[in-house]
matplotlib code that plots the C-alpha trace (Angstrom):
import matplotlib.pyplot as plt

x = [-37.6, -34.7, -35.6, -37.1, -40.5, -40.9, -40.2, -42.8, -45.4, -44.8, -45.1, -48.3, -49.8, -48.6, -49.7, -53.3, -53.1, -50.9, -53.5, -53.6, -49.8, -48.3, -45.2, -45.7, -44.3, -41.1, -40.5, -41.3, -39.2, -36.0, -37.8, -39.6, -36.2, -35.1, -37.9, -36.4, -34.9, -31.7, -31.0, -29.2, -31.1, -29.0, -30.7, -28.7, -29.1, -31.0, -33.4, -34.0, -34.6, -37.2, -38.9, -39.1, -40.3, -43.0, -44.0, -44.3, -46.4, -48.7, -49.3, -49.7, -51.9, -54.9, -58.0, -60.7, -64.4, -67.7, -69.1, -71.8, -74.7, -75.2, -71.7]
y = [63.7, 62.4, 63.3, 66.3, 64.6, 63.9, 67.6, 68.6, 66.2, 67.5, 71.1, 70.4, 68.8, 71.4, 74.2, 73.2, 74.2, 77.3, 79.8, 78.0, 78.1, 81.4, 82.3, 79.4, 81.1, 82.2, 78.7, 77.0, 79.4, 77.4, 74.2, 75.9, 77.1, 73.5, 72.9, 75.4, 73.9, 75.9, 74.9, 71.7, 69.6, 69.4, 68.3, 70.0, 70.6, 73.9, 72.1, 69.4, 72.0, 73.9, 70.6, 69.6, 73.0, 73.0, 69.5, 70.4, 73.5, 71.4, 68.9, 71.5, 73.9, 75.3, 73.1, 74.8, 74.1, 75.5, 78.2, 77.2, 79.6, 81.0, 80.5]
z = [-83.2, -85.0, -88.6, -90.4, -91.0, -87.3, -86.4, -89.1, -87.7, -84.1, -85.2, -87.1, -84.1, -81.7, -84.0, -83.6, -79.9, -80.4, -79.2, -75.8, -75.3, -74.3, -76.3, -78.7, -81.7, -79.9, -78.5, -81.8, -84.0, -83.8, -84.7, -87.5, -88.9, -89.2, -91.8, -94.3, -97.4, -97.2, -93.6, -92.8, -90.3, -87.2, -83.9, -81.1, -77.4, -78.1, -80.4, -77.8, -75.1, -77.2, -78.1, -74.4, -73.4, -76.0, -75.1, -71.5, -72.1, -74.3, -71.6, -68.8, -70.7, -68.9, -69.0, -71.1, -70.3, -71.4, -69.1, -66.6, -66.4, -62.9, -61.8]

ax = plt.figure().add_subplot(projection="3d")
ax.plot(x, y, z, "-o")
ax.set_aspect("equal")
plt.show()
């Protein structure tokens, strides 16, 4: 993400899956702070690292399936 609206969109999408990602709120906290009005939007290395970590966890999350009776 390069602009604030892209960060907001990513966090909205990622937030939908937050219960399946361990430590989501801790990882997303820095990105969430960028959304505050009183904070100047600055995309630095730490922001990029948190973004990449969260993106990776979302794509490698456990696969959920319905239970099969008898197994």
